[in-house]
C-alpha positions in Angstrom: 80.9 97.8 123.2 83.8 100.2 123.6 86.6 98.8 125.2 89.7 101.3 124.5 90.1 105.2 123.5 93.3 106.6 120.9 93.6 110.2 121.2 95.7 112.5 119.3 98.5 114.2 120.4 98.6 118.2 119.2 95.4 120.5 120.7 94.2 117.4 121.9 96.6 116.1 124.3 99.1 119.1 124.6 98.3 122.8 123.1 100.5 123.5 119.7 102.4 126.2 119.6 101.1 127.2 123.6 105.6 127.2 124.2 105.9 130.4 122.0 104.9 132.5 124.9 107.4 130.9 126.8 109.6 131.5 124.1 109.2 135.1 123.8 109.4 135.6 127.6 113.0 134.0 127.3 113.9 136.4 124.1 113.5 133.2 122.1 112.5 133.6 118.4 109.2 132.1 117.2 109.9 128.1 116.6 109.9 128.3 112.9 111.9 131.7 112.8 114.6 129.6 114.7 114.4 126.2 112.5 115.4 128.5 109.3 118.0 130.1 111.2 119.8 127.0 112.5 119.3 125.8 109.0 120.5 129.1 107.0 123.5 129.5 109.8 124.2 125.3 108.8 124.6 125.9 105.6 126.5 129.2 105.2 128.8 127.9 107.3 129.7 124.7 105.6 128.6 126.1 102.3 130.4 130.4 102.5 129.2 129.7 98.3 125.7 130.4 99.3 124.2 132.8 100.2 122.0 133.4 103.2 118.4 133.7 101.3 119.2 130.9 99.1 119.5 129.1 102.2 116.2 130.2 103.3 114.5 129.2 99.5 116.0 125.9 100.0 114.2 125.6 103.3 110.9 126.5 102.1 110.7 124.2 99.4 111.7 121.0 101.5 109.0 122.4 104.0 106.4 122.7 101.4 107.4 119.0 99.9 107.0 117.5 103.5 103.5 119.2 103.3 102.4 117.5 100.0 103.8 114.1 101.3 101.9 114.7 104.2 98.2 115.6 103.2 98.3 114.0 100.0 100.3 110.8 100.7 99.9 110.1 103.8 103.5 110.0 105.4 105.3 112.7 107.2 109.5 112.2 105.9 111.6 112.7 108.9 113.4 115.6 109.1 116.5 114.1 107.5 114.7 113.7 104.3 113.3 116.9 104.4 117.6 118.7 105.1 118.4 116.3 102.8 115.4 117.8 100.1 116.9 121.7 100.6 120.6 120.6 100.2 119.4 118.9 96.9 117.7 122.2 96.1 120.8 124.0 96.5 123.0 121.4 95.0 125.0 120.5 98.0 123.3 116.7 98.3 125.5 114.0 98.6 124.5 111.0 96.2 122.1 107.5 97.5 125.5 105.7 98.3 126.4 108.7 101.1 123.3 109.6 102.5 124.4 108.3 105.7 127.1 110.3 106.2 125.5 112.8 105.7 122.7 112.4 108.2 125.9 112.2 110.4 127.3 115.4 109.2 124.0 117.5 110.1 122.8 115.5 113.0 123.6 118.8 115.7 121.0 120.5 113.0 118.5 117.9 113.2 119.0 116.9 117.0 118.5 121.2 117.7 115.0 121.0 115.5 114.0 118.1 116.4 114.0 118.4 120.5 112.9 122.3 120.0 109.1 121.2 121.8 110.9 119.2 124.4 113.2 121.5 125.7 110.4 124.0 126.1 107.3 122.3 126.7 103.5 123.4 125.5 101.1 122.9 127.8 98.3 120.5 128.6 95.0 121.0 127.3 92.4 121.9 130.4 91.6 118.8 132.6 93.2 116.5 130.3 95.7 114.9 133.3 92.3 114.1 135.7 90.7 112.4 132.7 93.4 110.7 131.6 93.9 109.0 135.0 89.9 108.2 134.9 89.6 106.5 131.7 92.7 104.2 132.1 90.7 102.5 135.1 88.6 101.0 132.6 90.0 101.0 128.7 93.4 100.7 127.4 94.2 103.7 125.9 96.2 104.5 122.8 98.0 107.7 120.9 97.6 108.1 117.4 99.7 111.1 116.3 101.3 112.9 113.4 105.1 113.7 114.0 106.1 116.8 112.2 108.9 118.1 113.7 109.2 116.0 117.4 109.9 112.7 116.8 107.5 109.7 118.1 110.4 109.7 120.8 110.2 113.1 121.8 106.4 112.8 122.2 107.4 110.5 124.7 109.4 111.7 126.8 106.9 114.7 126.5 104.1 112.4 127.8 107.0 111.1 130.5 107.6 114.6 132.3 103.8 115.3 132.3 103.2 112.1 134.2 101.0 110.9 131.4 102.7 108.1 129.6 102.1 104.9 131.8 98.2 106.0 131.4 98.8 104.7 127.6 99.1 101.2 126.4 100.0 101.4 122.8 101.6 104.6 120.5 101.4 105.0 116.7 103.5 107.7 115.6 103.6 108.3 111.8 107.5 108.6 111.8 107.3 105.5 113.2 104.8 103.4 111.0 105.5 105.5 107.6 101.8 106.7 107.4 99.9 109.3 108.8 96.2 110.1 109.5 94.1 109.6 108.2 95.4 106.4 106.3 94.3 103.6 107.0 97.1 101.9 108.2 97.8 104.0 110.9 93.9 102.8 112.8 94.0 99.2 111.8 97.9 99.2 113.5 96.2 100.8 116.6 93.1 98.3 116.9 96.0 95.4 116.7 98.4 97.1 119.3 95.5 97.5 121.4 94.1 94.1 121.0 90.5 95.0 120.5 88.2 94.7 116.8 87.8 98.2 115.2 84.0 98.2 116.7 85.5 98.3 119.6 87.7 101.5 119.7 87.2 105.6 119.9 89.2 107.9 118.8 89.7 111.3 120.0 91.2 114.3 118.2 90.8 117.8 116.9 90.6 118.0 113.3 87.3 116.5 111.1 89.6 114.9 108.5 92.0 113.0 110.9 90.6 112.3 113.6 87.2 111.8 112.7 86.5 110.8 109.1 90.1 108.3 109.5 88.6 106.3 112.2 84.9 106.2 110.7 85.9 105.0 107.8 87.7 102.3 109.4 84.8 101.9 111.3 85.6 102.8 114.8 83.8 105.8 117.0 85.3 109.1 116.9 84.9 112.1 118.9 85.7 115.5 118.2 87.3 117.2 121.1 86.7 121.0 120.8 88.3 122.5 123.9 91.8 123.7 122.3 90.3 124.5 118.8 86.9 124.4 117.0 88.1 123.9 113.4 83.8 123.7 112.4 82.1 121.7 114.9 79.2 122.6 113.7 79.6 120.2 110.3 81.0 117.1 112.0 80.3 113.6 111.3 81.7 112.7 114.7 79.5 110.6 116.9 80.4 113.4 120.0 81.5 116.8 120.5 83.9 116.9 123.3 84.6 120.8 124.7 86.3 120.0 127.6 88.5 116.3 128.7 85.8 116.4 132.0 83.0 115.2 129.3 85.0 112.2 128.3 84.1 109.8 130.9 80.8 110.1 130.5 80.4 110.6 126.7 82.2 107.4 126.4 80.2 105.6 129.0 76.9 106.7 126.9 78.3 106.0 123.2 78.8 102.4 124.8 75.9 101.6 126.2 73.4 103.3 123.9 75.8 103.0 120.6 75.0 105.7 117.5 72.1 107.6 118.1 70.1 110.5 115.4 72.4 113.3 115.8 75.4 113.9 118.2 76.0 114.0 121.5 77.4 117.9 122.3 77.3 118.2 125.5 76.7 116.1 129.0 74.6 117.9 130.9 76.1 118.8 134.8 79.0 118.4 133.4 
C-alpha cells in the first residue's frame, strides 16, 4: 500500500521558464542571457584584459561541463563550482587553498544568479495547490528535485511563497545531498526520510529517465506527469500517466488498492 508520495519540482509543481514572459513584460532579457551577462560584466570589470567574447566562451564551457556532470555522473555541482571552472578556463582561478576567498569575491554574482527565479517566480502547474491539500491529508509528502541554478533553499522559499511548504514532510535537493536523479541515493534517502519502505513510496515527475526509471529501479511506484509537457508518454514504463493534477488522488488510490495491472492507468473516468 502506498503511504508516501514524492514530487519532482520543475514542470511538475512549477512550470519551468513560465517566468520568461514576466521578464519580457518587464523589459528584461531571458534568464540565460542575464546569467551570461552578469558573468561577463563581473569578469571584464575585475580583469580588464579579458575580452567579453573570452568571458562568454568560458561561461559556456563551464555550463557544458556542468551538464556532463549532471547527466553522466548524476550530480549537480553548485554555482560557485561552475564559476570557478569558468575562471579556471580563463587562467584566473586561484589555487585550491584560495577557493573560499574566491567564493567570497564572486558572492554577489552567485547570489544574483541563484535568486533570479525567486525574485520573479514561475507559475504553478494547474491544479497542484488543491491536489497537494487533498493528498497531504492521507499521505506523507516529499520533494525530490535536481537543482540547476536555484538552490534547495531557494526552492523552499518559492514553496513557502506559494503556500505549499507546509504540505511537505521531507526534501531531497541535489545540491544538498550531492547526488541527482536517477541516482539511487536520492530515492533511498527519500524513503528513509519519510519513514517508509521503497515499495510504499510513489514518485511523480515529468521525465522518464529521472522520475520513472529511477524510482522503479528502487522498487518504488512512478507516475509520469504530462500536464505541463509530454516527453513521450506513449513509450513510458510508468505505473500511471497523469495529464492533470486533479487526477492524482484517484490514480494513487487505484494503484494503492489494486497494485500493478497489465497496462498503464492513463486516466480516471469522470476526472
